[in-house]
C-alpha positions, 0 to 999 in steps of 0.5 A, a space after each residue: 075514907 076519902 075526903 074531897 078538899 074544896 079549894 078556896 080561891 080569894 077573890 080581889 081587885 087590883 087597880 092600875 091607874 095613871 095618866 096616858 102613856 104611863 104603862 097602865 095597859 102594858 101592866 094589865 097585859 103583864 099580869 094577864 099573861 102571867 095568869 095565863 102562863 100559870 094556867 088560870 082561866 083569864 078573860 079581858 074586857 075593854 069598852 067597844 068604843 076603843 078601836 084606837 089599835 084594834 077593835 078586838 085586842 087590848 093593845 098598849 101604846 108600845 104595841 103589846 097586845 092581848 085577845 079581849 072581848 069588846 062590850 058596851 055595858 059593865 053588866 055584860 062582864 058578869 054574863 061572859 065571865 062565868 068559870 073565869 079565874 082572872 078577869 082583866 078590864 081595860 079603859 074602865 074610865 069608859 064604862 058606866 058606874 055599875 062596873 063598881 058593883 060588877 068588880 065587887 061581885 066578882 071578887 066576892 065570887 073568888 075571882 081576881 079582878 084587874 082593872 086598868 084606866 085613867 084616874 083623871 080626864 084631860 082637866 085634871 078631874 076624877 074620871 068616871 068610876 075609877 075613883 070608886 074603883 080605887 076605893 074598893 080595890 085591895 090594891 092600887 098601883 099608880 103608874 106615871 108617865 114622864 112630863 114631855 116638857 120637863 122630865 119629871 113624873 107626869 100628873 095628868 093627860 093634858 089635851 093638846 087639840 081644841 075640844 071640850 068633849 070629855 070622851 076624845 080617844 086619842 094618841 100623841 097628836 091629841 095628848 101629852 103627859 105633863 107634870 103638875 107644874 107644866 100643866 098649870 103653866 099650860 093652863 096659864 098660857 092657854 088662858 092668856 091666848 
């Protein structure tokens, strides 16, 4: 008599969050490469508006990269992630609120979901769907950049250019990681000028 055992894959949601320049994308790439090495079927998604380093690849600030699929809507992930073991999502703060349900659906189907994104915007306010993703995650890893002014752990991505738009893609010319104290001092200095 031959019995076939069904393999159970426990789904989970892992969130990697923090300020700009903290290594979020680098950590996402590291986890996805390990899954590839383990011969798991992986697919990585990023918002199509993020074309800073590449239109196609997910690229970290230190130029590590991995192939991805740019999408306009979180609903596309469900359509494109069939028969996948591990789904990676970069820059999740730019996706619509539906990303929370998408991640839950994938995890409930047995998929490991790894999400990276900014937890706060340049004003220090919770950013997009990230707070809800942190709430439903099985694991949250908060990574930190180093404050460029004092060397402490960074708290926020401080915008150096004059723009009130919430979404402004940029790099070191537009943003700098600051600790809470240096960020507060910067706000005070800006209010005096």
